[in-house]
N, C-alpha and C positions, 0 to 999 in steps of 0.2 A: 519686257525683257529683263530690266533691272529688278523688277519684283520677283521674278521666278529665280534670279540668282541668290536673292535673300532667303527664299524659302528652302532651297536645297540644303544648307547647313542645318536648318531646323529639323528637317526630315531625317537627315543622318543621325543627329543627336537622339531624336526620339526612337529611332529603330535600334540604337546601341544601348538603350537603358537596360540595366540589369535588374533581375528580380529582387524584390525587397526581402523575400523569405530565404534565410540561410539554411544550408543543409545541416542537419543534426548528425553528429557522429554516431556510429553504431555502438561504440564502446560505452556511452553514457547509459547507466542502468536506471536512471531516474526519469527517462523519457516515458510518457504515457501515450500510447498510440490509440486514438480514438477509432472505433469502427463506425462506418456509415449507419445512419438510423435504420436503413433496411436490414442490415445484418443483425443488429441488436434486437429488432422486433421478431426475428425468426427464432422463437423458442429459446429465450435466454436460460431457462432452466436446463435445457440440454447443453448449452454451452458451459454453464457452471459445472455440471456433472461431468462432462467430458474433459475439461480443463480445470480440474478442482483445485490445483496447487497454483498459488500466485506467488512468484518470488521475483528476484531482480535479475535473473539471467536473461540474455538477449533473446533466446529461443521462446521465451514466454511473454514477450512484449505485447503479443496479440491478446493475451488474457488480461493484461492491464487495461481494462475498459475504462470508460468515463467514471470518474470518481475515486480512482485508486491511486495513491501517491506514495512515494518513499523519500525520506530525507534523513540524513545523518549528520550530527554535530555533537562534538565533545562527548563521544562515548554513548550517545543516545541515538537509537534508531527510531524514527517516528513514521509510521505507516497509518495512512488515512484512507478508509473505505466507506463507501456508501452502505449503510445497513440494508438497503433494498436488494443488495447482491448476495445476502445470506441464503443458504449456508455455503461457506467455503473454507478452504485451508490455505494458510500462508506459510511458506518456507522461508526461514532466516538462519542467520549464523552469527554467533558472537566470536569475534576474532581477537578481543582484547578482554583483559580482566575488568570487572565492575561495569560492563556494558548493560544497558536496559533497552527493552523494546516497549515503546508506548504505541499501542494500537487503538487508534480513535475511530470510532464507528459513528458516523454522521447520520442524522435522520432516524435515530433508533426509536422505535414505537412499540416495541413488543413487551409483553408482561414480565418476561424473564430471559436470561441469557445463560446458555450452556457452552463451556469452552473447555478445551483439553490440549495440553502440551505433550507432544510425543517426540522422542528422540531415540537414536540408535547408539548413541554414546553411552558407555558404562561410567557409572558414578559421575553423572552430569548434575551439577547443582543449579537448578532452575526451578522457578515457580511463579504463580501469579502473586506478585507482591501486593498490589492494590487494584481496586476498581474505583473509577470516578464516575459518579452517577450523573444523569442529566441535570439534576438539581444542584450540582456542585460538591455534594458530600463524597467523602472517601471512606472506604471500608477495606480491611484486609489485616494480616496477610492470609493467604489461602495456599493450597497445594498445587499440584499439576492439573487438577480438574476443578472446575468452578460451575456451580448452578446457583444463580442468584436472581431474586425478584427485583425487577427494575422499576421503581416508581417514576412515573413521568415519561415525557418524550424529549428528545434532543440528542446531544452528543454524549456517547458513553466511551469511556476509555478503559483499556485493559492494560495494566503495567506489569511487564514480565522482567524478571532479573534473578540474581542470585539470593539464596536465602543466607542471612548472616548467622542463622542459628545452626547451619550445617556446613560440612566441609565437602569437598569434591571439585572436580574440574569445572571451570566457568567458561570455557571455550568449546565450540562445536556447533553442529547443525542441529536444527529442531523444526518442528512444524507446530502451528497452532490452528486447531480446527474449531470453528465457531458455528453454532446453530442459532 
């Protein structure tokens, strides 16, 4: 009888234990929602074509599959994507002067890269400032379109920002399409 009285508080405490996983607020645009393996295996090319714009809006969290991240610090936006997801288009917006976008493509193993910046803004001062190759070398500047032979395999960066040689608006929305 005494032993059963000692077990009752233990059972009550065990039943009241809360889950260790906290709910993530919907407002956080940096959350990456992973799709189950079965959903990813069902023709990923069709998923990319259907949802080809990746941005930080809550409605497109489902598109932010495994390997796509967004971080922002001190005027620099850093987007990381797995090159196995290519081709895709990423939507972004510069809201401050002198902002840069660093698009990091991990596991890049193609012989060349083709990318294009598009915008609806008139007089938008934006270009590919530099490319960082998998071997660590940098090249640039370029214009709004780039076709570049990429020696080696690894992480490739596209650095996008304003041109110091031109004038124009440095705030606005744009997309970067990568093949």
